[in-house]
N, C-alpha and C positions, 0 to 999 in steps of 0.2 A: 489606612486600613483598605481604601480605594485600590491604592497600587496592590493588595496584594489579591483581593477581590477579581482586580483583573486576569490577576496569571495565574489566579486557583484554576482556573477551566482550562487553560495550554497545558498545566501541571497534569491534572486529570486524565484529558485526549493523553499527552505523553505514555501516563500508567497504564492507560486501557490497552491504549496499541502496542507498545513494552511488553507488555505479558503476553500479547499474543502469539510472540515466534517461542518462548518455553511451552507453552500451550500447545502450538502444531508441532515441537519437538516431542512431545508426552504422546497426545496421542498419535502419532506416527507410527507408534512402540505395536500399538493394536489395531489399526484401521488402515487399509491403502490410501494411498497420497489422493489419488482424485476423488474417488470418496468421499474421503475425509474431508474434503474442500466442498465438495455437494453439501453434505451435511451441515455444514456450517449456514450456508449460504439458506440452504430451506427454513433454518432456523428465522436468519436474519429475515427471509422473503414474507416469510407468516407475521410476523411483528410487525415489521413496517407496512406490509398491505391492509391488517388489523388498525393499527395506528390511522391510517390513510382513510379506509373508508367512516371510521366511524367520525373520524373531522373535516373533510375537505371532499372536492373532486377528485378521485381517483384514479378515473379510467382515461387512459389515452385517446387521444381526439384525431388531432393534427397530423401530417408527417414530419412535423416537426417534433412531437410527441414521442412519436416513435423512431425516430433518429435516435431519438436522444436514450430510449430504452434498449433500441439492439445495439447502437454503438456501445453503452454502460454494461449493458450485460456480456456481450461476447468478447469485449477486450477490459475494461476495467473489472469487471469482477469475474468472468470466466479465463482469464489472463493469469489469473491469483493459481490458478492450480499447480502452474510452472512452478512457484513458490514454494509447495506444498510437497510438490516431487522432487526439489532441489535440499530439501532441508532434512531430505534422508540420509544425504550425507555430511550436511553444513552446519554446525554451530549455527543456535540462533541468534549469537548477538552477529555473527559474520554474516547471516541473512539479511539481520537488519541494517548492520552499516551498510552494504549494499545498496540499500534502498534510499540514500543519500544521495543515489546519483535519480532520483524521479526527478527535484527541479530542473534540474541539465536538461535531462531526455524529454522533458515537457516542453522545453523552449525548444529544443531539435523541432520535435513534431509541430508545435506553434510555427516556426518557421515554414516548412514544408506543407500544411495542412492550413492555415489561415494566413501565410505570408507574411508573417513578423519576420523584421529585419535584424540582422545582428553588427556591431559594430566591431572593429578590429582588436581591441578591447576585451569583447564578448566574445567573442572568440578565441582569444586566449584564456578568458576561465572556463569553456567547454574543451579546451586540449588538458588546461590542470585539471580538467572535472575527471576526465577518462583516463589521467596518469595517475589521481587517488583510485580509480577503481580497481585499475593493475596492480597498485599496491597491495590491494585486501585479495585480488582473484589470485595473482602471482601467477600466471603461465609458463612454463617453461619448456624444451623438448621432454626433462625425464618425467614430465606430470599432465604431461596432453590427453592421456588415455585414463588419468586416476578418476576414481568418482568422485572425490573431492571437488575436484575441479571441475567434470562436467557438474556437479551439482551447484556451485556454484555458478559456473555459465547459465543454469536453466535461471538461477535467479535473477541473471541479467536482462535474461527473456523475459522473465516475469516484468521485470520494471520496462522495457519496449514498450509490453504490452497494455499495461495499466496505464502509463502516461500517455501513451496514442489513447484511450479510453478516456482520458481525462479530458482532452483539446474536442474528440467527436462529440462529448457533451457538452462543451463549450460552445461547439460551431452552431449545432440545433437549435433552432427556433424553436423551442419547446415552451409552452405556455403550461403546462403540468409542475403543477407544486414539488417540490425539495422531496418529502416525503412519499409521495406513490412513487415517481420519478426513479428513486433509490428502491423503493420495493419490487416494482415493477423488473429494471436491470439485474435485482437478485433475482428474482423468477426466471428471469429468461438466461442469466449466468449457470442457476443450479440446473437448470434442465440440459444445456449444454455440457456440463461435467459430467451428470447423472449420464449422458450420452457417448461420453469419451470414456468414464470410469467402463460400460457396457463391455466398449470396443475394443478396449484393453484387458478385458477376460477377469476383472479385480473381485476377488469374493467377496459374496455378503455374510456377514455371519449370520445365525440367528437374535445373539445378544453379544454385549461388549462388554468390559469390565468397567466398572464405576469411573476409575481414572479419569480412560476414555470417553464415557461418555459427558462429563465435568468437563474436558477440554472443549468437547464440540459445544456445549452447552457454553462457555465462558465464549468463547469465538463466536457465536451467533446472537448471544442476547448480550455480552458487554462490548467486546471488540467489534462489533458489527451492528448491531442495530441501534445501539446505545451510544458508541461512539462518532458512529454516523451523527444522528440527532445533534450531538453535541458540538460536531466538526460544522454543519449547518449555521449552528448559531453562530458559532464564533465567525465563519465566513462571511454573516451579512451584518457582523458589527466592527470586525477589525478587516476584511476585505483577504481577496486570496493570500498575495503576500505575505503579509505576516500571519495566515492561519498556518502558512508552508512551510512555517519556520519551526512549526511544534516538528517535521521530519527531522529536525537534528537533534533534537531531543531521547528521540523513542528508541535510537542506538544504542544509547547511556543506559537508559532502561531494561533494555531484553540484555546486555550485554551484565548487567549486576545482576539480573536475575538468572541468567545462565549459568553465571561463574559460581555463585551463590548455591543454589537448590538443585543445577544439572549436573555439575563437576564439569563445565566446559573451562576452556581457556582458550583468550583470545592475545594474539599474538602482537607487541610493539609495533611491528610493520604493520597490520591490520590497522590499529587507532591512529597510527599516520596517514595511510592512506585516508581512512574519515575523516581527518582535519585539512587535510589537500585537495577531496572531493566539497566542503564546506569553502576553502578556498575559492577554488574554480566559481562559484556558482556566487560567491559575493563579488567578484570581477563581473560575469556574467548580467549583475543584474546590480549593480553599483548605484546605478541611479533611481533605481527604485529603493532602495535600500537608506540614502541619502535623503530621500524625500520622505521616509518613513518615518528616520527619526528627525529629520523637524517637525514634522506634524505631533509627532508623541513626547517629543521634548525640548522642542525650542529651540 
């Protein structure tokens, strides 16, 4: 029973995030992509800041607080606008699979920003990880200008942005609690995305179909506000490494949902690419994974 109780939060988080990719695909049928992303973080910012006001010190005060809020808002949150644009032509399962690059991209940014060092085997893991992404994206001279390839590359850009955002938040010496820090980051990100949407000339309708509204509410309430609270609970309990491994379950959920409900198809090459990305991450973080296994299972 205790083992089940430990696994259940990870499974719930994987489901919440896994369903977010099909939800994006559904909402994009009715709402322009950057505006859609803005709506998602509008909802999450309101909920998280309301929770912060009710329970804790919620205002950024120090330079570190503002660095965390701005880094998180501009990169970790607003960077997801590339995902929404990319998913106009990329199946939700493929977009989720590309997210498997996040741990590797985070390690690269940590090297550049935090001065982390990587061993020879670690570099091999990075190269293997990029090989896996190449199998998923599969650029060729014939499809370099194809919409599907452009969409996949935009999702890769999103991975680079959100990974950098996570490292910038880690670097910031912030004393602000997690919930208000996330709420303010989502507020900043929503402002950036609304500004980008206006600059792109995306139309704003007087109303949207119920299915589109449902997609926005699911993303804002469950896949962002609720999932974020659960993520930080797991982070405090198990640490960053073990919690990050949920990212390798999310594509499975997204792929199953996309195939079952959206009639999407996932090629065997894409699935192999995802497995190769995981192997690359395991090589890169082999020592941490070994220590984790010893600590958890003796």
